[in-house]
C-alpha positions as CSV (number, residue, x, y, z in Angstrom):
1,M,-0.7,19.6,-18.1
2,Y,-3.0,22.0,-16.4
3,Y,-3.2,23.7,-13.0
4,A,-5.5,24.0,-10.0
5,R,-6.1,26.5,-7.3
6,L,-7.4,25.4,-3.9
7,V,-9.1,27.9,-1.7
8,K,-10.1,27.0,1.9
9,Y,-12.2,29.1,4.3
10,K,-13.9,28.6,7.6
11,L,-17.3,29.8,8.8
12,E,-19.2,29.4,12.1
13,A,-21.5,26.5,12.6
14,G,-24.9,26.8,10.9
15,Q,-23.7,29.0,8.0
16,R,-24.0,26.5,5.2
17,S,-26.4,28.8,3.3
18,V,-23.6,31.4,3.3
19,A,-21.2,28.9,1.8
20,E,-23.7,27.8,-0.8
21,K,-24.4,31.4,-1.8
22,L,-20.7,32.2,-2.1
23,T,-20.1,29.0,-4.0
24,R,-22.8,29.8,-6.6
25,E,-21.5,33.3,-7.0
26,F,-17.8,32.4,-7.4
27,D,-18.6,29.4,-9.6
28,S,-20.4,31.7,-12.0
29,A,-17.6,34.2,-12.0
30,S,-14.8,31.7,-12.5
31,R,-16.6,30.2,-15.5
32,K,-16.3,33.5,-17.3
33,L,-12.6,33.8,-16.9
34,S,-9.9,32.8,-19.5
35,G,-8.5,29.4,-19.2
36,F,-11.3,28.0,-17.0
37,R,-11.6,24.1,-17.0
38,G,-13.8,23.2,-14.0
39,N,-14.7,23.5,-10.4
40,V,-15.2,21.0,-7.5
41,Y,-16.5,22.0,-4.1
42,F,-16.0,20.4,-0.7
43,F,-18.2,21.2,2.3
44,D,-17.6,20.0,5.9
45,D,-20.5,21.6,7.7
46,S,-19.8,20.1,11.1
47,A,-16.4,21.7,11.1
48,G,-17.5,24.8,9.2
49,E,-14.8,24.2,6.6
50,Y,-15.3,24.9,2.9
51,R,-13.0,24.4,-0.1
52,A,-13.1,25.3,-3.8
53,L,-10.9,23.5,-6.2
54,N,-10.6,25.3,-9.6
55,Y,-8.9,23.9,-12.7
56,W,-7.2,26.2,-15.2
57,D,-5.4,25.7,-18.5
58,T,-2.2,27.3,-17.4
59,K,-0.5,28.5,-14.2
60,E,-0.9,32.1,-15.5
61,D,-4.7,31.6,-15.9
62,A,-4.9,30.3,-12.3
63,E,-2.9,33.2,-11.0
64,R,-4.9,35.8,-13.0
65,A,-8.2,34.2,-11.7
66,H,-6.9,34.3,-8.2
67,A,-5.8,37.9,-8.4
68,Q,-9.3,38.8,-9.5
69,L,-11.4,36.5,-7.3
70,Y,-9.5,36.3,-4.0
71,P,-9.9,40.0,-2.9
72,I,-13.6,39.7,-3.6
73,L,-13.9,36.6,-1.5
74,M,-11.9,38.2,1.4
75,E,-14.2,41.2,1.3
76,K,-17.4,39.0,1.4
77,L,-16.1,36.8,4.2
78,Q,-15.4,39.8,6.5
79,S,-19.2,39.8,7.3
80,F,-19.1,36.2,8.5
81,T,-15.6,35.4,9.9
82,K,-12.4,37.0,11.0
83,K,-10.3,34.1,9.6
84,K,-8.7,34.8,6.3
85,P,-9.1,32.2,3.5
86,S,-6.0,30.3,2.5
87,F,-5.0,29.2,-1.0
88,K,-2.5,27.1,-2.8
89,F,-1.7,26.4,-6.5
90,F,-1.0,22.9,-7.8
91,E,0.2,21.4,-11.0
92,V,-2.4,18.7,-12.0
93,F,-1.3,15.2,-13.0
94,D,-4.0,13.3,-14.8
95,A,-3.1,9.6,-14.8
96,C,-5.3,9.1,-17.9
97,D,-3.5,11.8,-19.9
98,D,-5.9,11.4,-22.8
99,G,-6.6,15.0,-23.4
100,E,-10.1,14.9,-21.9
101,L,-11.1,17.4,-19.3
102,I,-10.3,15.9,-15.9
103,S,-10.8,12.4,-17.3
104,S,-9.5,11.0,-14.0
105,H,-12.8,12.1,-12.5
106,I,-14.9,10.2,-14.9
107,K,-16.0,6.6,-14.1
108,I,-15.2,4.2,-16.9
C-alpha cells in the first residue's frame, strides 16, 4: 500500500512553458524527499489545466512533502494566476500487488 498526492492548477492560455518550468522544478524537488516513489504529469494546454500526481511510500511522507512543496507552488503561481491550486490525497490500490513500483503502469 502506498499513497498519492494530486495537485491541480490552472494557467492562462499560452503558458505551457510556465507549466513545464514548474514541473521540472517540482519534479526535481520531490525526488529528493523521503518516501518518494514517482511522479506523473498531465497537461491540458487548451484548457490551461495542469496536474501533478506524486506517489509516496506512506501517507505521512505524502503529507510532509505537501507541507514543504505546496506553499512554494502557491508563491510561484501568484505571478501567473489568481486561482489557488487544489490538492487531494489518495490511497493507491495496485491491482498487480507484486511489490514493484507502480507495476500497474508497466505494459506486460
